[in-house]
The first five atom37 places (N, CA, C, CB, O) and aatype in JSON, in Angstrom:
{
  "aatype": [12, 6, 13, 1, 15, 10, 5, 11, 9, 0, 19, 3, 0, 10, 6, 3, 9, 11, 0, 11, 3, 9, 6, 19, 10, 2, 16, 15, 11, 10, 15, 0, 10, 13, 3, 1, 19, 9, 9, 0, 16, 7, 3, 15, 2, 1, 8, 19, 11, 15, 10, 0, 1, 2, 19, 8, 3, 11, 19, 1, 4, 0, 7, 7, 5, 19, 9, 7, 9, 6, 7, 6, 3, 15, 7, 6, 17, 19, 10, 19, 3, 10, 7, 3, 9, 19, 19, 8, 19, 12, 5, 14, 19, 19, 1, 15, 18, 18, 2, 10, 6, 6, 10, 17, 11, 19, 0, 14, 11, 1, 15, 11, 11, 0, 19, 6, 6],
  "atom_mask": [
    [1, 1, 1, 1, 1],
    [1, 1, 1, 1, 1],
    [1, 1, 1, 1, 1],
    [1, 1, 1, 1, 1],
    [1, 1, 1, 1, 1],
    [1, 1, 1, 1, 1],
    [1, 1, 1, 1, 1],
    [1, 1, 1, 1, 1],
    [1, 1, 1, 1, 1],
    [1, 1, 1, 1, 1],
    [1, 1, 1, 1, 1],
    [1, 1, 1, 1, 1],
    [1, 1, 1, 1, 1],
    [1, 1, 1, 1, 1],
    [1, 1, 1, 1, 1],
    [1, 1, 1, 1, 1],
    [1, 1, 1, 1, 1],
    [1, 1, 1, 1, 1],
    [1, 1, 1, 1, 1],
    [1, 1, 1, 1, 1],
    [1, 1, 1, 1, 1],
    [1, 1, 1, 1, 1],
    [1, 1, 1, 1, 1],
    [1, 1, 1, 1, 1],
    [1, 1, 1, 1, 1],
    [1, 1, 1, 1, 1],
    [1, 1, 1, 1, 1],
    [1, 1, 1, 1, 1],
    [1, 1, 1, 1, 1],
    [1, 1, 1, 1, 1],
    [1, 1, 1, 1, 1],
    [1, 1, 1, 1, 1],
    [1, 1, 1, 1, 1],
    [1, 1, 1, 1, 1],
    [1, 1, 1, 1, 1],
    [1, 1, 1, 1, 1],
    [1, 1, 1, 1, 1],
    [1, 1, 1, 1, 1],
    [1, 1, 1, 1, 1],
    [1, 1, 1, 1, 1],
    [1, 1, 1, 1, 1],
    [1, 1, 1, 0, 1],
    [1, 1, 1, 1, 1],
    [1, 1, 1, 1, 1],
    [1, 1, 1, 1, 1],
    [1, 1, 1, 1, 1],
    [1, 1, 1, 1, 1],
    [1, 1, 1, 1, 1],
    [1, 1, 1, 1, 1],
    [1, 1, 1, 1, 1],
    [1, 1, 1, 1, 1],
    [1, 1, 1, 1, 1],
    [1, 1, 1, 1, 1],
    [1, 1, 1, 1, 1],
    [1, 1, 1, 1, 1],
    [1, 1, 1, 1, 1],
    [1, 1, 1, 1, 1],
    [1, 1, 1, 1, 1],
    [1, 1, 1, 1, 1],
    [1, 1, 1, 1, 1],
    [1, 1, 1, 1, 1],
    [1, 1, 1, 1, 1],
    [1, 1, 1, 0, 1],
    [1, 1, 1, 0, 1],
    [1, 1, 1, 1, 1],
    [1, 1, 1, 1, 1],
    [1, 1, 1, 1, 1],
    [1, 1, 1, 0, 1],
    [1, 1, 1, 1, 1],
    [1, 1, 1, 1, 1],
    [1, 1, 1, 0, 1],
    [1, 1, 1, 1, 1],
    [1, 1, 1, 1, 1],
    [1, 1, 1, 1, 1],
    [1, 1, 1, 0, 1],
    [1, 1, 1, 1, 1],
    [1, 1, 1, 1, 1],
    [1, 1, 1, 1, 1],
    [1, 1, 1, 1, 1],
    [1, 1, 1, 1, 1],
    [1, 1, 1, 1, 1],
    [1, 1, 1, 1, 1],
    [1, 1, 1, 0, 1],
    [1, 1, 1, 1, 1],
    [1, 1, 1, 1, 1],
    [1, 1, 1, 1, 1],
    [1, 1, 1, 1, 1],
    [1, 1, 1, 1, 1],
    [1, 1, 1, 1, 1],
    [1, 1, 1, 1, 1],
    [1, 1, 1, 1, 1],
    [1, 1, 1, 1, 1],
    [1, 1, 1, 1, 1],
    [1, 1, 1, 1, 1],
    [1, 1, 1, 1, 1],
    [1, 1, 1, 1, 1],
    [1, 1, 1, 1, 1],
    [1, 1, 1, 1, 1],
    [1, 1, 1, 1, 1],
    [1, 1, 1, 1, 1],
    [1, 1, 1, 1, 1],
    [1, 1, 1, 1, 1],
    [1, 1, 1, 1, 1],
    [1, 1, 1, 1, 1],
    [1, 1, 1, 1, 1],
    [1, 1, 1, 1, 1],
    [1, 1, 1, 1, 1],
    [1, 1, 1, 1, 1],
    [1, 1, 1, 1, 1],
    [1, 1, 1, 1, 1],
    [1, 1, 1, 1, 1],
    [1, 1, 1, 1, 1],
    [1, 1, 1, 1, 1],
    [1, 1, 1, 1, 1],
    [1, 1, 1, 1, 1],
    [1, 1, 1, 1, 1],
    [1, 1, 1, 1, 1]
  ],
  "atom_positions": [
    [[-10.93, -13.78, -4.97], [-11.46, -12.58, -5.56], [-10.87, -11.87, -6.52], [-11.65, -11.77, -4.74], [-9.65, -11.79, -6.49]],
    [[-11.54, -11.24, -7.5], [-10.81, -10.67, -8.5], [-10.06, -9.38, -8.29], [-11.61, -10.52, -9.47], [-10.5, -8.43, -7.66]],
    [[-8.78, -9.45, -8.93], [-7.65, -8.39, -8.53], [-8.46, -6.86, -8.26], [-6.38, -8.25, -9.95], [-8.46, -6.2, -7.23]],
    [[-9.19, -6.52, -9.66], [-9.42, -5.3, -9.52], [-10.61, -4.65, -8.36], [-9.68, -5.03, -10.81], [-10.74, -3.53, -7.87]],
    [[-11.32, -5.82, -8.24], [-12.22, -5.58, -7.12], [-11.73, -5.49, -5.77], [-13.12, -6.5, -7.1], [-12.31, -4.79, -4.95]],
    [[-10.7, -6.17, -5.5], [-9.82, -6.41, -4.23], [-9.22, -4.72, -4.09], [-8.38, -7.82, -4.54], [-9.4, -4.13, -3.02]],
    [[-8.61, -4.12, -5.1], [-8.11, -2.91, -5.04], [-9.06, -1.94, -4.86], [-7.42, -2.66, -6.06], [-8.8, -1.01, -4.09]],
    [[-10.28, -1.99, -5.5], [-11.36, -0.8, -5.21], [-11.72, -1.18, -3.71], [-12.88, -0.81, -6.35], [-11.88, -0.22, -2.96]],
    [[-11.85, -2.34, -3.21], [-12.2, -2.26, -1.75], [-11.35, -1.72, -0.74], [-12.44, -3.44, -1.31], [-11.71, -1.08, 0.25]],
    [[-10.04, -2.06, -1.14], [-8.95, -1.48, -0.34], [-9.02, 0.11, -0.33], [-7.56, -1.98, -0.92], [-9.02, 0.72, 0.74]],
    [[-9.08, 0.7, -1.42], [-8.94, 1.92, -1.78], [-10.35, 2.83, -1.09], [-8.78, 1.88, -3.45], [-10.32, 3.91, -0.51]],
    [[-11.3, 2.11, -1.32], [-12.46, 2.7, -0.68], [-12.57, 2.51, 0.57], [-13.56, 2.33, -1.16], [-13.25, 3.34, 1.16]],
    [[-11.97, 1.4, 1.36], [-11.96, 1.41, 2.87], [-11.12, 2.47, 3.44], [-11.48, 0.13, 3.41], [-11.46, 3.02, 4.49]],
    [[-9.88, 2.82, 2.72], [-9.03, 3.88, 3.05], [-9.66, 5.23, 2.82], [-7.8, 3.75, 2.31], [-9.31, 6.11, 3.6]],
    [[-10.47, 5.53, 1.94], [-11.13, 6.84, 1.8], [-12.26, 7.07, 2.62], [-11.54, 7.05, 0.51], [-12.57, 8.22, 2.92]],
    [[-13.06, 5.84, 3.13], [-14.16, 5.93, 4.02], [-13.74, 6.6, 5.28], [-14.74, 4.59, 4.3], [-14.52, 7.36, 5.86]],
    [[-12.58, 6.37, 5.73], [-12.05, 6.98, 6.99], [-11.05, 8.17, 6.83], [-11.35, 5.91, 7.79], [-10.36, 8.6, 7.75]],
    [[-11.04, 8.59, 5.67], [-10.34, 10.0, 5.4], [-8.75, 9.82, 5.34], [-10.74, 11.12, 6.63], [-7.98, 10.6, 5.89]],
    [[-8.36, 8.64, 4.56], [-6.84, 8.45, 4.47], [-6.43, 9.62, 3.35], [-6.38, 6.75, 3.94], [-7.13, 9.87, 2.37]],
    [[-5.19, 10.28, 3.68], [-4.67, 11.02, 2.95], [-3.67, 10.7, 1.76], [-4.25, 11.68, 3.71], [-2.9, 9.77, 2.0]],
    [[-3.58, 11.2, 0.74], [-2.45, 11.01, -0.2], [-2.68, 9.62, -0.69], [-0.97, 11.21, 0.46], [-1.69, 8.89, -0.67]],
    [[-3.91, 9.07, -1.17], [-3.5, 7.53, -1.44], [-2.93, 7.38, -2.84], [-4.83, 6.48, -1.31], [-3.35, 8.02, -3.8]],
    [[-1.98, 6.52, -2.9], [-1.45, 6.09, -4.2], [-1.44, 4.74, -4.5], [-0.21, 6.5, -4.35], [-1.07, 3.95, -3.62]],
    [[-1.8, 4.29, -5.68], [-1.64, 2.82, -6.08], [-0.64, 2.74, -6.97], [-2.84, 2.18, -6.69], [-0.63, 3.55, -7.9]],
    [[0.22, 1.94, -6.87], [1.55, 1.66, -7.63], [1.52, 0.22, -8.21], [2.86, 1.81, -6.61], [1.26, -0.76, -7.51]],
    [[1.81, 0.13, -9.61], [1.85, -1.03, -10.44], [3.22, -1.48, -10.11], [1.57, -0.77, -12.01], [4.17, -0.76, -10.4]],
    [[3.38, -2.63, -9.52], [4.74, -3.19, -9.32], [4.65, -4.67, -10.06], [5.16, -3.28, -7.6], [5.55, -5.46, -9.79]],
    [[3.82, -5.01, -10.79], [3.82, -6.29, -11.41], [5.08, -6.46, -12.23], [2.6, -6.47, -12.26], [5.46, -7.61, -12.46]],
    [[5.71, -5.52, -12.64], [6.98, -5.64, -13.6], [8.39, -5.54, -12.74], [6.94, -4.33, -14.79], [9.52, -5.56, -13.22]],
    [[8.06, -5.43, -11.44], [9.18, -5.09, -10.56], [9.32, -6.23, -9.38], [8.91, -3.6, -9.93], [10.31, -6.24, -8.65]],
    [[8.41, -7.06, -9.27], [8.28, -7.88, -8.21], [7.34, -9.14, -8.67], [7.71, -7.05, -7.0], [6.32, -8.93, -9.32]],
    [[7.75, -10.44, -8.31], [6.62, -11.29, -8.55], [5.85, -11.62, -7.3], [7.06, -12.53, -9.2], [4.88, -12.37, -7.32]],
    [[6.32, -11.03, -6.21], [5.48, -11.18, -4.91], [4.03, -10.5, -5.17], [6.27, -10.41, -3.57], [3.04, -11.22, -5.02]],
    [[3.89, -9.36, -5.48], [2.74, -8.65, -5.64], [2.47, -7.85, -6.8], [2.63, -7.92, -4.67], [3.43, -7.54, -7.51]],
    [[1.42, -7.48, -7.09], [0.81, -6.8, -8.27], [0.99, -5.24, -7.99], [-0.82, -7.24, -8.46], [1.62, -4.48, -8.72]],
    [[0.37, -4.92, -6.85], [0.16, -3.49, -6.55], [0.63, -3.12, -5.14], [-1.31, -3.14, -6.71], [0.71, -3.97, -4.25]],
    [[0.93, -1.86, -4.95], [1.23, -1.3, -3.63], [0.42, -0.18, -3.51], [2.66, -0.95, -3.41], [0.33, 0.67, -4.41]],
    [[-0.25, -0.11, -2.35], [-1.09, 0.82, -2.13], [-0.57, 1.58, -0.8], [-2.46, 0.22, -2.08], [-0.39, 0.99, 0.26]],
    [[-0.38, 2.89, -0.98], [-0.01, 3.65, 0.19], [-0.75, 4.84, 0.47], [1.29, 4.01, 0.12], [-1.17, 5.6, -0.41]],
    [[-0.92, 5.0, 1.77], [-1.94, 6.17, 2.33], [-1.24, 6.51, 3.49], [-3.56, 5.74, 2.71], [-0.38, 5.8, 4.0]],
    [[-1.61, 7.6, 3.9], [-1.25, 8.53, 5.19], [-2.33, 8.62, 6.23], [-0.96, 10.04, 4.74], [-3.44, 8.95, 5.83]],
    [[-2.18, 8.4, 7.37], [-3.09, 8.81, 8.63], [-2.61, 9.73, 9.52], [0.0, 0.0, 0.0], [-1.39, 9.78, 9.63]],
    [[-3.29, 10.49, 10.19], [-2.71, 11.5, 10.98], [-2.09, 11.21, 12.34], [-3.65, 12.41, 11.16], [-1.34, 11.98, 12.95]],
    [[-2.44, 10.18, 12.68], [-2.17, 9.93, 14.13], [-2.06, 8.4, 14.17], [-3.37, 10.54, 15.16], [-2.46, 7.69, 13.24]],
    [[-1.35, 7.79, 15.6], [-1.36, 6.36, 15.59], [-2.71, 5.83, 15.36], [-0.83, 5.82, 16.84], [-2.95, 4.94, 14.54]],
    [[-3.62, 6.42, 16.1], [-5.0, 5.67, 16.12], [-5.62, 5.91, 14.72], [-6.05, 6.24, 17.35], [-6.4, 5.06, 14.3]],
    [[-5.39, 6.82, 14.08], [-6.02, 6.94, 12.68], [-5.32, 5.86, 11.86], [-5.83, 8.46, 11.98], [-6.09, 5.13, 11.24]],
    [[-4.14, 5.65, 11.75], [-3.28, 4.92, 10.99], [-3.79, 3.25, 11.42], [-1.59, 5.39, 11.38], [-4.07, 2.42, 10.55]],
    [[-3.83, 3.02, 12.62], [-4.56, 1.87, 12.96], [-5.98, 1.62, 12.47], [-4.58, 1.84, 14.26], [-6.33, 0.52, 12.07]],
    [[-6.71, 2.59, 12.51], [-8.15, 2.43, 12.21], [-8.34, 2.2, 10.52], [-9.0, 3.85, 12.77], [-9.14, 1.49, 9.91]],
    [[-7.23, 3.11, 10.02], [-7.53, 2.85, 8.6], [-6.91, 1.36, 7.83], [-6.92, 4.16, 7.85], [-7.33, 0.89, 6.77]],
    [[-6.06, 0.94, 8.5], [-5.52, -0.39, 8.29], [-6.61, -1.53, 8.75], [-4.12, -0.5, 9.12], [-6.67, -2.57, 8.1]],
    [[-7.35, -1.36, 9.73], [-8.21, -2.13, 10.42], [-9.46, -2.18, 9.5], [-8.47, -1.57, 11.84], [-10.08, -3.21, 9.28]],
    [[-9.74, -1.04, 9.01], [-11.03, -0.91, 8.0], [-10.64, -1.69, 6.9], [-11.42, 0.65, 7.46], [-11.37, -2.63, 6.58]],
    [[-9.49, -1.43, 6.19], [-9.2, -2.17, 5.09], [-9.17, -3.72, 5.19], [-8.01, -1.72, 4.65], [-9.55, -4.43, 4.26]],
    [[-8.67, -4.24, 6.46], [-8.81, -5.6, 6.57], [-10.4, -6.07, 6.86], [-7.82, -6.04, 7.7], [-10.71, -7.19, 6.43]],
    [[-11.35, -5.35, 7.5], [-12.63, -5.68, 7.83], [-13.38, -5.73, 6.23], [-13.27, -4.5, 8.98], [-14.12, -6.63, 5.84]],
    [[-13.03, -4.65, 5.53], [-13.94, -4.53, 4.31], [-13.51, -5.66, 3.6], [-13.84, -3.17, 3.43], [-14.44, -6.38, 3.22]],
    [[-12.26, -6.08, 3.29], [-11.95, -7.07, 2.34], [-12.37, -8.53, 3.03], [-10.34, -6.95, 1.93], [-12.74, -9.47, 2.33]],
    [[-12.29, -8.59, 4.07], [-12.78, -10.0, 4.68], [-14.46, -10.1, 4.64], [-12.23, -10.14, 6.39], [-15.01, -11.2, 4.51]],
    [[-15.14, -8.95, 4.75], [-16.55, -8.76, 4.51], [-17.1, -9.15, 3.23], [-16.85, -7.46, 4.69], [-18.19, -9.69, 3.03]],
    [[-16.07, -8.76, 2.26], [-16.21, -9.16, 0.95], [-15.98, -10.32, 0.24], [-15.69, -8.54, 0.43], [-16.25, -10.55, -0.94]],
    [[-15.36, -11.18, 1.22], [-15.21, -12.55, 0.94], [-13.69, -12.49, 0.69], [0.0, 0.0, 0.0], [-13.25, -13.64, 0.57]],
    [[-12.76, -11.58, 0.56], [-11.4, -11.77, 0.32], [-10.64, -12.15, 1.41], [0.0, 0.0, 0.0], [-11.08, -12.01, 2.55]],
    [[-9.4, -12.66, 1.15], [-8.55, -13.11, 2.14], [-7.58, -12.18, 2.4], [-7.99, -14.3, 1.84], [-7.0, -11.6, 1.49]],
    [[-7.32, -11.95, 3.72], [-6.01, -11.18, 4.38], [-5.21, -12.08, 5.05], [-6.35, -10.06, 5.44], [-5.45, -12.74, 6.06]],
    [[-4.06, -12.03, 4.23], [-2.8, -12.7, 4.63], [-2.25, -12.48, 5.96], [-1.8, -12.35, 3.77], [-1.88, -13.39, 6.7]],
    [[-2.2, -11.24, 6.26], [-1.62, -10.64, 7.41], [-1.61, -9.2, 7.69], [0.0, 0.0, 0.0], [-1.79, -8.32, 6.85]],
    [[-1.37, -9.02, 9.06], [-1.48, -7.51, 9.18], [-0.34, -7.19, 10.21], [-3.04, -6.97, 9.71], [-0.28, -7.88, 11.23]],
    [[0.49, -6.29, 10.02], [1.92, -6.22, 10.68], [1.8, -4.74, 11.15], [3.35, -6.53, 9.56], [1.14, -3.93, 10.5]],
    [[2.48, -4.38, 12.33], [2.54, -2.88, 12.74], [1.54, -2.22, 13.49], [0.0, 0.0, 0.0], [1.63, -1.02, 13.77]],
    [[0.43, -3.05, 13.89], [-0.66, -2.26, 14.69], [-0.16, -1.98, 15.98], [-2.0, -3.0, 14.86], [-0.66, -0.97, 16.47]],
    [[0.71, -2.6, 16.72], [1.2, -2.36, 17.98], [1.63, -0.61, 18.25], [2.5, -3.41, 18.11], [1.41, 0.13, 19.2]],
    [[2.29, -0.4, 17.02], [3.0, 1.15, 17.26], [2.13, 2.22, 16.61], [4.61, 1.3, 16.51], [2.11, 3.36, 17.08]],
    [[1.32, 1.84, 15.41], [0.5, 2.45, 14.74], [1.16, 3.7, 13.89], [0.0, 0.0, 0.0], [0.53, 4.63, 13.4]],
    [[2.6, 3.48, 13.83], [3.38, 4.48, 12.79], [3.28, 3.98, 11.46], [4.94, 4.65, 13.08], [3.05, 4.8, 10.57]],
    [[3.42, 2.71, 11.15], [3.34, 2.06, 9.9], [2.73, 0.76, 9.98], [4.61, 1.95, 9.33], [3.3, -0.12, 10.63]],
    [[1.67, 0.52, 9.41], [0.9, -0.72, 9.5], [0.61, -1.01, 8.06], [-0.45, -0.61, 10.41], [0.08, -0.22, 7.27]],
    [[1.14, -2.6, 7.72], [1.19, -2.99, 6.49], [0.01, -4.15, 6.51], [2.7, -3.42, 6.08], [-0.01, -5.08, 7.32]],
    [[-0.86, -3.93, 5.58], [-1.85, -5.1, 5.32], [-1.66, -5.87, 4.12], [-3.22, -4.62, 5.25], [-1.8, -5.37, 3.01]],
    [[-1.32, -7.14, 4.33], [-0.96, -8.29, 3.16], [-2.27, -8.77, 2.52], [-0.16, -9.7, 3.82], [-2.96, -9.57, 3.16]],
    [[-2.64, -8.38, 1.4], [-3.71, -8.99, 0.52], [-3.5, -9.87, -0.55], [-4.37, -8.09, -0.02], [-4.33, -10.15, -1.42]],
    [[-2.18, -10.36, -0.42], [-1.83, -11.27, -1.23], [-1.12, -10.51, -2.65], [0.0, 0.0, 0.0], [0.08, -10.25, -2.73]],
    [[-2.0, -10.27, -3.6], [-1.5, -9.61, -4.55], [-1.43, -8.11, -4.55], [-2.1, -10.01, -5.5], [-0.87, -7.45, -5.43]],
    [[-2.06, -7.6, -3.44], [-1.84, -6.23, -3.21], [-1.28, -6.09, -1.7], [-3.21, -5.42, -3.46], [-1.71, -6.76, -0.75]],
    [[-0.36, -5.21, -1.62], [0.07, -4.88, -0.04], [-0.32, -3.37, 0.09], [1.89, -5.12, 0.34], [-0.28, -2.49, -0.77]],
    [[-0.7, -3.33, 1.32], [-1.37, -1.98, 1.68], [-0.42, -1.38, 2.89], [-3.1, -2.22, 2.21], [-0.35, -1.97, 3.96]],
    [[0.26, -0.21, 2.64], [1.08, 0.33, 3.65], [0.28, 1.71, 4.01], [2.69, 0.54, 3.11], [-0.05, 2.55, 3.17]],
    [[0.01, 1.79, 5.49], [-0.75, 2.83, 6.07], [0.32, 3.52, 7.04], [-2.12, 2.26, 6.84], [0.83, 2.94, 7.99]],
    [[0.57, 4.68, 6.7], [1.92, 5.5, 7.44], [1.52, 6.9, 8.01], [3.24, 5.84, 6.25], [0.6, 7.57, 7.54]],
    [[2.3, 7.29, 9.09], [2.08, 8.66, 9.42], [2.8, 9.46, 8.65], [2.33, 8.98, 10.71], [3.62, 8.89, 7.93]],
    [[2.73, 10.63, 8.6], [3.47, 11.67, 7.41], [4.72, 11.44, 7.76], [3.16, 13.4, 7.41], [5.28, 11.07, 6.73]],
    [[5.57, 11.46, 8.74], [6.86, 11.47, 9.14], [7.59, 10.35, 8.47], [6.94, 11.41, 10.56], [8.55, 10.45, 7.71]],
    [[6.9, 9.11, 8.94], [7.42, 7.82, 8.57], [7.32, 7.73, 6.96], [6.6, 6.63, 9.32], [8.31, 7.39, 6.32]],
    [[6.3, 8.0, 6.43], [6.1, 8.02, 4.96], [6.93, 8.75, 4.07], [4.93, 8.45, 4.7], [7.16, 8.36, 2.93]],
    [[7.45, 9.98, 4.64], [8.41, 10.91, 3.95], [9.7, 10.38, 4.09], [8.39, 12.32, 4.48], [10.55, 10.54, 3.22]],
    [[9.93, 9.71, 5.2], [11.48, 9.09, 5.55], [11.65, 8.06, 4.59], [11.72, 8.4, 7.14], [12.65, 8.06, 3.88]],
    [[10.71, 7.11, 4.47], [10.92, 5.67, 3.7], [10.71, 5.88, 2.34], [9.92, 4.47, 4.15], [11.32, 5.17, 1.55]],
    [[9.78, 6.91, 1.86], [9.61, 7.39, 0.33], [9.4, 6.08, -0.35], [10.97, 8.24, -0.35], [10.28, 5.74, -1.14]],
    [[8.43, 5.32, -0.18], [8.24, 4.03, -0.92], [7.71, 4.41, -2.21], [7.28, 3.01, -0.2], [7.71, 3.53, -3.07]],
    [[7.27, 5.5, -2.5], [6.87, 5.62, -3.9], [8.08, 5.72, -4.72], [5.97, 6.81, -4.14], [8.05, 5.22, -5.84]],
    [[9.05, 6.24, -4.34], [10.38, 6.26, -5.25], [10.8, 5.08, -5.4], [11.54, 7.0, -4.77], [11.01, 4.63, -6.53]],
    [[11.02, 4.3, -4.15], [11.48, 2.75, -4.25], [10.88, 1.86, -5.45], [11.04, 1.99, -2.88], [11.51, 1.15, -6.24]],
    [[9.39, 2.11, -5.35], [8.69, 1.11, -6.49], [8.46, 1.84, -7.7], [7.23, 0.47, -6.04], [7.71, 1.25, -8.49]],
    [[8.87, 2.95, -8.06], [8.81, 3.41, -9.43], [9.95, 2.79, -10.27], [8.88, 4.94, -9.46], [11.11, 2.5, -9.98]],
    [[9.16, 2.66, -11.53], [10.24, 2.05, -12.48], [11.34, 2.76, -12.7], [9.8, 1.78, -13.75], [11.21, 3.97, -12.92]],
    [[12.74, 2.12, -12.69], [13.7, 3.15, -13.05], [13.61, 3.23, -14.57], [15.2, 2.82, -12.53], [13.12, 2.43, -15.36]],
    [[14.27, 4.53, -14.79], [14.23, 4.93, -16.39], [15.39, 4.11, -17.13], [14.52, 6.7, -16.66], [16.47, 3.85, -16.6]],
    [[14.98, 3.71, -18.51], [15.98, 2.93, -19.19], [17.39, 3.76, -19.61], [15.26, 2.36, -20.47], [17.39, 4.94, -19.95]],
    [[18.21, 3.17, -19.55], [19.36, 3.9, -19.89], [19.78, 3.4, -21.26], [20.45, 3.75, -18.84], [19.77, 2.21, -21.57]],
    [[20.21, 4.49, -22.13], [20.38, 4.22, -23.55], [21.91, 3.55, -23.71], [20.18, 5.68, -24.45], [22.75, 3.93, -22.89]],
    [[22.25, 2.76, -24.53], [23.39, 2.01, -24.89], [24.44, 2.98, -24.86], [23.28, 1.3, -26.22], [25.48, 2.48, -24.43]],
    [[24.55, 4.27, -25.19], [25.46, 5.07, -25.55], [25.7, 5.54, -24.13], [25.08, 6.08, -26.67], [26.9, 5.77, -23.98]],
    [[24.98, 5.77, -23.0], [25.12, 6.25, -21.72], [25.76, 5.01, -21.09], [23.75, 6.77, -21.06], [26.63, 5.34, -20.28]],
    [[25.61, 3.82, -21.2], [26.15, 2.82, -20.56], [27.79, 2.68, -21.04], [25.25, 1.56, -20.86], [28.64, 2.38, -20.2]],
    [[28.16, 2.95, -22.5], [29.4, 2.94, -22.78], [30.23, 3.96, -22.38], [29.49, 2.82, -23.9], [31.45, 3.8, -22.45]],
    [[29.75, 4.96, -21.98], [30.43, 6.21, -21.4], [31.1, 5.96, -20.08], [29.4, 7.37, -21.2], [31.69, 6.87, -19.5]]
  ]
}
């Protein structure tokens, strides 16, 4: 499946069930394992599980491959591995604690002068 189509299907699946604060991060320059990280928030264990399951189902129905899904038992943080895209669905407290957005942002370049000091 084409990369942009897969990303659109995943985001649409999250929007269908009212995910909050959906962010798509380009990680292609930071990791060779995947090109995008999609992060979304669900209101409860049940909501998080439903969001992740909807991403799984919509990707499969469109002919895409789901490598795996982790964390469905607890429903606090569910990861859906789509190969080039990794989808994280989390409850607000978990998302705030782990702050994946900050982790996957590109670090600012330091000038040569700052390095010498």
